[in-house]
C-alpha positions in Angstrom: 0.0 0.0 0.0 1.5 3.4 -1.0 2.1 5.7 2.0 2.9 8.7 -0.1 -0.1 8.8 -2.5 -3.0 6.7 -1.1 -6.4 6.4 -2.8 -9.1 7.1 -0.4 -12.9 6.7 -0.8 -15.0 8.8 1.5 -18.5 7.7 1.9 -20.4 10.2 2.1 -20.4 14.0 1.4 -22.0 15.3 4.5 -20.3 17.9 6.7 -17.8 15.7 8.5 -17.2 13.5 5.4 -16.3 16.5 3.4 -14.0 17.8 6.3 -12.3 14.4 6.4 -11.9 14.3 2.7 -10.3 17.7 2.7 -7.9 16.7 5.4 -6.9 13.6 3.4 -6.4 15.6 0.3 -4.4 18.2 2.0 -2.3 15.4 3.4 -1.5 14.3 -0.1 -3.9 11.5 -1.0 -6.1 11.1 -3.9 -9.6 11.4 -2.6 -12.9 10.5 -4.2 -16.1 11.2 -2.3 -19.4 9.4 -2.8 -22.3 11.9 -2.9 -25.9 10.8 -3.0 -27.0 13.9 -4.9 -25.7 14.7 -8.5 -25.7 18.3 -7.7 -23.3 17.9 -4.8 -21.0 15.7 -6.9 -21.1 18.2 -9.7 -20.3 21.1 -7.4 -17.2 19.3 -6.1 -16.0 18.2 -9.5 -16.6 21.5 -11.4 -16.4 24.2 -8.8 -14.3 22.4 -5.9 -16.9 23.2 -3.5 -19.7 21.2 -1.7 -22.8 23.3 -2.4 -24.8 21.6 0.3 -22.6 22.0 3.3 -19.6 24.3 2.6 -20.4 26.4 -0.5 -17.9 29.0 0.8 -14.9 26.7 1.1 -12.6 25.7 -1.8 -11.7 22.1 -1.9 -8.4 20.6 -3.1 -8.1 19.7 -6.8 -7.1 16.2 -5.7 -10.6 15.7 -4.2 -13.3 14.6 -6.6 -16.8 13.1 -6.3 -19.1 10.6 -7.8 -22.6 9.3 -7.3 -21.5 5.7 -8.0 -20.2 4.0 -4.8 -18.6 1.3 -6.9 -16.6 3.8 -8.7 -15.5 5.6 -5.4 -14.4 2.2 -3.9 -12.5 0.9 -6.9 -8.8 0.6 -5.9 -9.2 2.4 -2.6 -6.4 1.8 0.0 -8.6 3.3 2.6 -12.5 3.3 2.9 -13.6 6.2 5.2 -17.3 5.8 6.4 -19.2 9.0 7.5 -22.9 8.2 7.4 -25.5 8.1 10.2 -24.9 5.1 12.4 -28.3 3.7 12.0 -28.0 3.5 8.2 -24.6 1.8 8.3 -25.7 -1.7 8.1 -28.0 -1.3 5.0 -25.6 0.9 3.1 -22.6 -1.3 3.9 -24.3 -4.4 2.6 -24.6 -2.8 -0.8 -21.0 -1.4 -0.6 -19.1 -4.4 0.7 -18.7 -6.3 -2.5 -16.7 -3.3 -4.0 -14.3 -2.9 -1.1 -10.9 -4.3 -1.9 -9.3 -7.3 -0.2 -6.6 -5.2 1.3 -8.4 -1.9 2.1 -8.5 -0.5 5.6 -12.0 0.6 6.6 -12.0 3.7 8.9 -15.2 4.7 10.8 -15.9 8.3 11.5 -19.2 7.4 13.1 -20.2 8.2 16.7 -23.3 6.2 17.3 -24.7 2.8 18.7 -26.9 0.7 16.4 -30.2 0.9 18.1 -31.5 -2.7 17.4 -28.3 -4.5 18.2 -26.3 -2.4 20.6 -23.2 -2.7 18.3 -20.5 -0.2 17.8 -19.8 0.9 14.2 -16.7 -1.2 13.9 -18.6 -4.2 15.1 -21.2 -3.7 12.5 -18.6 -3.2 9.8 -16.9 -6.5 10.8 -20.2 -8.3 10.8 -21.4 -7.1 7.6 -18.3 -7.2 5.6 -16.4 -10.1 7.2 -13.3 -7.9 7.4 -11.0 -8.7 10.2 -10.7 -6.3 13.1 -7.0 -5.6 12.2 -8.4 -3.8 9.0 -11.0 -1.8 10.7 -10.0 1.5 12.4 -11.9 4.4 14.0 -11.1 8.1 14.1 -12.5 10.2 16.9 -11.9 13.4 18.7 -12.9 17.1 19.0 -13.5 17.6 15.4 -16.0 20.3 14.6 -16.3 20.1 10.8 -16.7 23.9 10.2 -13.5 24.7 12.1 -11.6 22.0 10.2 -12.9 23.4 6.9 -11.4 26.7 8.0 -8.1 25.2 8.6 -8.2 25.7 12.3 -6.1 23.4 14.5 -7.5 20.1 15.6 -6.4 16.6 16.6 -8.0 13.1 16.8 -7.3 9.6 17.8 -6.9 6.8 15.2 -7.7 3.5 17.0 -7.0 0.1 15.4 -6.0 -3.3 16.8 -3.2 -3.2 14.2 -0.8 -0.5 15.2 0.9 -0.4 11.9 -2.4 0.1 10.1 -3.2 3.0 12.5 0.2 4.5 11.8 -0.2 4.4 8.1 -3.6 6.1 8.3 -2.0 8.5 10.7 0.5 9.5 7.9 -2.3 9.7 5.4 -4.2 12.4 7.3 -1.5 14.4 9.1 -1.5 18.0 8.0 -0.3 21.3 9.3 -3.8 21.9 11.0 -4.8 18.2 11.8 -2.7 16.2 14.2 -3.7 12.5 14.5 -2.6 10.3 17.4 -2.7 6.4 17.4 -4.3 4.0 19.8 -5.3 0.3 19.9 -8.3 1.0 22.2 -11.1 0.9 19.7 -13.8 0.3 22.4 -12.8 3.4 24.3 -12.5 5.6 21.3 -16.0 4.5 20.0 -17.8 4.7 23.3 -16.3 8.1 24.1 -17.6 9.4 20.7 -21.0 7.9 21.1 -21.8 8.9 24.7 -20.6 12.4 24.6 -23.4 13.1 22.2 -25.9 12.2 24.8 -24.1 14.3 27.3 -24.0 17.3 24.9 -27.9 16.9 24.7 -28.0 17.3 28.3 -25.7 20.2 28.4 -27.7 21.9 25.6 -30.9 21.5 27.6 -29.3 23.1 30.5 -28.2 26.1 28.4 -31.6 26.4 26.9 -33.1 26.5 30.4 -30.7 29.1 31.5 -29.3 26.9 34.2 -25.8 28.5 34.2 -22.1 27.4 33.7 -22.0 25.5 37.0 -24.7 23.1 35.8 -22.8 22.8 32.4 -19.6 21.9 34.3 -21.4 19.4 36.4 -22.9 17.6 33.4 -19.6 17.4 31.5 -17.8 16.1 34.5 -20.3 13.6 35.6 -21.0 12.7 32.0 -17.3 11.8 31.7 -17.6 9.7 34.8 -20.5 7.5 33.4 -18.9 7.3 30.0 -15.7 5.9 31.6 -17.6 3.5 33.7 -19.3 2.0 30.8 -16.3 2.0 28.6 -14.0 0.4 31.2 -16.6 -2.3 31.9 -16.5 -3.1 28.3 -12.9 -3.4 28.0 -11.6 -0.1 27.3 -8.4 1.6 29.0 -9.5 4.5 31.4 -6.7 6.8 30.0 -8.5 6.7 26.5 -11.5 8.5 28.1 -9.2 11.2 29.5 -7.8 11.8 25.9 -8.9 13.3 22.7 -11.7 10.7 22.0 -13.1 11.1 25.5 -12.6 14.3 27.3 -11.5 16.2 24.3 -14.5 15.4 22.2 -16.8 15.8 25.1 -15.7 19.3 25.8 -15.9 20.3 22.2 -19.3 18.9 21.6 -20.7 20.3 24.9 -19.3 23.8 24.5 -19.6 24.7 20.9 -22.7 26.2 19.2 -21.5 24.3 16.1 -22.4 21.0 17.8 -25.7 19.7 16.6 -26.2 17.5 19.6 -25.8 20.6 22.0 -27.9 22.7 19.6 -30.7 20.0 19.7 -30.6 19.9 23.4 -30.9 23.8 23.5 -34.0 23.6 21.5 -35.4 21.1 24.0 -34.4 23.3 26.8 -36.2 26.3 25.2 -39.4 24.3 25.1 -39.5 22.5 21.7 -40.7 19.0 21.4 -38.4 16.2 20.1 -40.2 16.5 16.7 -39.8 20.3 16.6 -36.1 20.1 17.6 -35.6 17.5 14.9 -37.1 19.7 12.3 -35.2 22.7 13.4 -31.7 20.7 13.5 -32.3 19.3 10.0 -29.2 17.1 10.3 -28.7 13.7 11.9 -28.3 14.1 15.7 -26.6 10.9 16.8 -27.2 11.4 20.5 -31.0 11.2 19.9 -30.7 8.0 18.0 -28.3 6.4 20.3 -29.4 7.4 23.9 -31.7 4.3 24.4 -29.1 1.9 22.9 -26.4 3.1 25.2 -28.7 2.8 28.2 -29.4 -0.8 27.2 -25.6 -1.4 27.1 -25.3 0.1 30.5 -28.0 -2.2 31.8 -26.4 -5.3 30.2 -23.1 -4.5 31.8 -24.5 -3.4 35.2 -23.3 0.3 34.9 -25.1 3.3 36.3 -25.5 6.1 33.9 -27.9 8.6 35.3 -27.6 11.3 32.8 -28.1 8.9 29.9 -31.1 7.3 31.7 -32.8 10.7 32.1 -32.0 11.7 28.6 -33.4 8.5 27.2 -36.6 8.9 29.1 -36.9 12.6 28.0 -36.3 11.7 24.3 -38.9 9.0 24.5 -41.2 11.7 26.1 -41.7 9.6 29.2 -40.9 12.5 31.5 -41.1 16.3 31.1 -38.3 18.8 30.9 -38.8 19.9 34.5 -39.0 16.3 35.6 -35.7 15.6 33.8 -33.9 18.6 35.6 -35.3 17.5 38.9 -34.3 13.8 38.5 -30.6 14.8 37.9 -30.5 17.1 40.9 -32.5 15.0 43.3 -30.3 11.8 43.2 -29.1 10.7 46.6 -25.6 12.1 47.7 -22.7 9.7 47.4 -18.9 9.7 47.2 -17.5 11.1 44.0 -16.3 8.3 41.8 
């Protein structure tokens, strides 16, 4: 596999997929993006811009697009997946026959499959039959708009095969994007998935005007429950203190660019789940994954009070006021 001029397929052309494609092209790879809509593919190919998400940002000339997934996947050294977690299984079933025998599959997804409780890397292995050593995940504080502007960011690339992680690290290392490597796939994926649920809670607190102390409490205790679950499932606790844990959590909970925080803010301002969904307009993984994460917590005997309250609120089993009260009225206990 070439380390100097890799061929990368990015599926698909959403905001984070486009940002990842730009990183890879800037790092020296030939990148082809799969876009579902012909106008998006045409915009990337003819004007070097993604008209649906970043019409104001010029893309590298080495980044092209197609509406044909087979064409995107042909000869790809790396297959980068950036689609909603709940659509991964169906899409991958159609794409899998076109993935080369030596390609490394990289997941950018931060969600848990609702019907199975599987992480994205597990779904990829199950659907494609690809060994775990050829499946990597990339996760960290990566707000797409900032990356498209060339602002500094970093992430963790986790893969059981350290050499595969290092190769992809080289393929996406730029002056503004610094990737680190890890073998802790479980920790990276759970950090990325659970932080979306915590960001919903932080957004609700912001929408209700509860103040910065409440935000700090939710971030801190959210990290604690994320770490409990991840460690119980085999992750290393240091991973959750790193970029794919604390780093991603802080960025997602703090930035108005975060769709999960924004969704929560809408809820905190009194919108229903349906109204917040319509206002957000993009996939909000925390909404889709909250119940699946809570189910994992139950299976592994882990207490996750913030996730539990958020799942109940999103299912409209409790009101906004009841959710806030439930979090504050928990019995006092030692901090762990």
